[in-house]
N, C-alpha and C positions, 0 to 999 in steps of 0.2 A: 470484362466478360463479353464474349461474343454472342452471336445469335445461334440458336439451335435450329432444328429443322422446322419448328413452328415458332410463333411469336412468344409462346409461354414456356418454352423449354430453354433455360439458360445453359450455356456451355462455356467451358474453359479449354483452350487449346483444341477445339473441335470435338471435345468429349462432353457428353451430357452430364450435368451434375445435379444432385438432389439438394435443394436448399431446405434446411431444417429450421424448425421454429426455435426461438430462444428458449433454453431450458428454464424451468421454474427456479432452479438454484441461481442461475445467472440473473434472472429478473429480480430475485430477492436481493442478490448482491448489489445490483444497481440501485434498487430502491433504498437500501440501507445507506449506500454511499451518497446518493444525490438528495433524496427527500429527507432522510434523517440526519444528514450531515455528519456521518461517522467517517473516520479515516480508514484507509486500507487495512491497517493492522487491528483496528477495533472490530471491523467486520470479520477479519480472519479469526480473531479470538471467538467471536460468536459462532462461526461455522465450525470451529474446532470443538467447541463445547456442546452445541445444540443440534448440529446438523450432520452428524456422522463422522466427524474427524477430518483431519487435513488430507489424508491419503485419498479419500473419496473425491475430493475437490481439487486435486493438485493442478490439473490443467487450467481450471477456472482461476485459481489463485495466481498461478504464474502469468497468465495473459492479462489479468487485471492489474497485477503488480507492474508489468511492463508499461501498461497504459498510464498508470499513476506516476511511474518514474519519468515518462516522457512529459507529462504535465508539469513536473517540478524541475526539469532539466535546466532551464534558464535561471530560475531563482537559485538553484543549488550552486551553479557556477558563480553567480554574483556573491552569494554568501561565502563560498570557498575563497574567492579573491579577498574578501574583507577579513576573514578569520585566519587565513594561512599564516603559519609561523614555522620557521625551520626546526623549532623544538616541539616534539610531540606532546610534551607536558604542558607547555604554554598554549598550544592549539587546543588541547582537551579542555583547559580552563576557559578559554575564549568561547569554545563551542557550548560548554555547559552554561556560561553566562548568557549566551545568545538564546539558548533554549528556555531557560528558567528565569534568568534575571532576578528580580525581586518578587516574582509572581508565584502563586502556589500551583498554577496550571501552566503547562508548557506552551510556548509561543510558536512552536514548530512541530510538524508531524514527523513520525519516525521515518517515513520514506524520504522526506527532504533531508533529514539529519544523516541518514545512511548514505545518501548521494553526495552530500557535502564531505563526509568522512572519506568516502571512496576517492573522490576527486583530489582532495588534499593529500591523501596517502600516495596517490599515483604521481602527483607533481613532485613530492619530496622523496620519492623512492623508498618509502618506509616499508618494513617487512611485518612479519607475524608478531614480533614483540610489541611493536608500536600499535598494531591493530588491536591486540588483546588488551593493551593498556587503555586505549580510547574506549573500547567496548566496556570494560569493567568500570571505568570512571564516569562515563557519560551515557552510553547507549543502553546499557542494561536497565538503568533506572527509568528511562523513557519507554523502553519495551514493556516493562512491568506496568507502568502507568497506563499505557494504551490498552493492554489486555484487560486490566481491572476496570477501566472506565467503559470499555466496550461491553463487557459483561454486565456492568451496573446499568448502563443505558438500556440494554436488552430487557433486563428485569424490571427496572423502574418505569421505563417509558412504554412498557407492554408492546414491544416491537413485533412479537409473534402475532399478536392480535391485529396490529397494523398491517402486517403482511397479508393476513387472511382477509381483511377488509379490502385491500388492494387487489385481491383475486389470486394471490400466490399462496397456495397451500402445499407445504412441503413437510 
């Protein structure tokens, strides 16, 4: 960003720009993600259910998803290297074991799993048939789990009250 005609006027490419404050929805999103330790898809479920639906927040959700994917990029590639298999059936089994193992709670978040899946599918040149198989065998269960646990956390941990205490009233 360059300098405007005065010290307090920011400009981009010689044009003055108006810097806006962070919206309360974006503040709430970041508080739920960082302070409350919820995953992207758990917060997405909360916004879908309690804050006006996904259409109202599509830009927010998209930009926050891109940030989340960037955070998980290196880990996803490492897991993809370890779990890769030429057979999509064996890969799905390996991915399922990596996520759930012998635990009742998943050991990976949905953003990471989707990135692993996308990477392995691109390496192996798999198409729609394989994508749908992996989605039905592995990803759908994790998606439902993150939605359910996000909404449970919102209700049981009184996160609406927490947001109000933190000064975010939406």
